[in-house]
C-alpha positions in Angstrom: 18.9 -17.3 -8.3 17.6 -14.0 -7.9 17.3 -12.1 -4.7 13.2 -12.5 -2.9 11.3 -9.2 -3.7 10.0 -6.7 -0.4 6.5 -8.4 -1.1 7.7 -11.7 -1.6 9.0 -11.1 2.2 5.8 -9.5 3.8 4.4 -11.7 6.4 0.9 -11.2 5.5 -0.6 -9.3 2.4 -1.7 -5.4 2.3 -4.7 -4.3 1.5 -4.9 -0.4 0.1 -7.0 1.9 2.5 -9.1 4.2 1.9 -7.9 7.7 2.3 -9.6 8.6 5.4 -6.9 6.6 7.2 -4.9 7.9 9.3 -2.3 7.2 12.1 -1.2 9.4 14.7 2.7 8.9 15.3 5.6 9.2 17.7 9.3 8.8 17.6 12.2 11.0 18.8 9.4 12.9 21.3 8.2 14.4 17.8 4.9 13.8 17.0 3.1 14.0 13.3 0.3 12.6 11.6 0.1 10.0 8.2 -2.1 9.0 6.3 -2.0 5.5 5.6 -1.1 3.6 2.3 -2.3 0.1 2.8 -2.8 -2.2 6.2 -2.4 -5.9 7.2 -2.7 -7.8 10.1 2.0 -7.1 10.7 2.3 -4.0 9.2 1.3 -1.3 6.8 2.9 1.4 4.3 2.8 4.9 5.8 2.7 8.1 3.4 5.8 10.9 4.8 8.3 12.7 2.4 10.1 12.7 5.3 12.8 10.4 5.4 13.1 8.2 8.6 15.4 5.9 8.8 15.2 2.0 8.9 15.2 0.8 12.6 13.4 3.3 14.0 10.9 2.2 17.0 7.4 4.2 16.5 4.4 4.9 18.5 1.4 4.4 16.2 -2.3 5.1 17.4 -5.2 4.2 15.0 -8.0 5.4 15.6 -10.9 3.9 14.2 -14.5 2.7 14.3 -13.5 -0.7 15.9 -11.6 1.6 18.5 -8.3 3.1 19.4 -5.7 0.6 18.4 -2.3 1.3 19.8 1.1 -0.7 18.3 4.6 -0.4 18.2 6.2 -0.8 15.3 9.7 -0.3 13.3 10.6 0.9 10.0 11.4 -1.6 7.8 12.2 1.0 4.9 11.9 3.9 3.2 11.4 4.9 -0.3 11.1 8.5 -1.4 7.3 9.8 -3.0 6.3 6.7 -1.6 6.9 6.8 2.2 7.6 4.3 5.0 7.1 0.5 5.1 6.4 -0.6 8.7 6.2 -4.0 11.0 4.1 -4.1 14.2 6.5 -5.7 16.5 4.5 -4.9 20.1 0.9 -4.3 21.1 -1.6 -5.6 23.4 -4.0 -8.5 22.6 -6.6 -6.4 22.5 -5.0 -4.4 20.0 -4.1 -7.2 17.6 -7.9 -7.9 18.3 -9.2 -4.8 16.6 -6.5 -5.2 13.9 -7.8 -8.2 13.0 -11.7 -6.5 13.0 -10.3 -3.5 11.2 -8.5 -6.1 7.9 -11.9 -7.9 7.7 -13.9 -5.0 7.3 -11.1 -3.5 4.9 -11.2 -6.3 2.6 -15.0 -6.2 2.9 -14.9 -2.7 1.7 -12.1 -3.4 -0.9 -14.2 -6.4 -2.2 -17.2 -4.3 -2.6 -15.5 -1.7 -5.0 -14.4 -4.7 -7.1 -17.8 -5.4 -7.3 -19.1 -2.2 -8.4 -16.1 -1.4 -10.9 -16.5 -4.9 -12.8 -20.5 -4.1 -12.7 -20.7 -0.8 -14.2 
């Protein structure tokens, strides 16, 4: 039996994000801003060259048209040249509602891009 891949372990499919989606990240009394490569209701891939250890807890703040989304996350993977995979582990119910609205918008945008690509 072959081991399950990281993709197979994921709870929700990640959606590629536009280059303008960023997140403010706080950990170990440090703050940084990272680009969001892809996003789902349960986690995200954040672009960084800095190796943040697996298991590190992060406070994330997404400022998006849907509103400010604050979540607690844990680093689940680090891939050099790519970034960190994080799992959302804590948020208020309003944050979850905003995440659902953001995912809906991202899916709609991704669908619109695919339609444009096939009609060109």
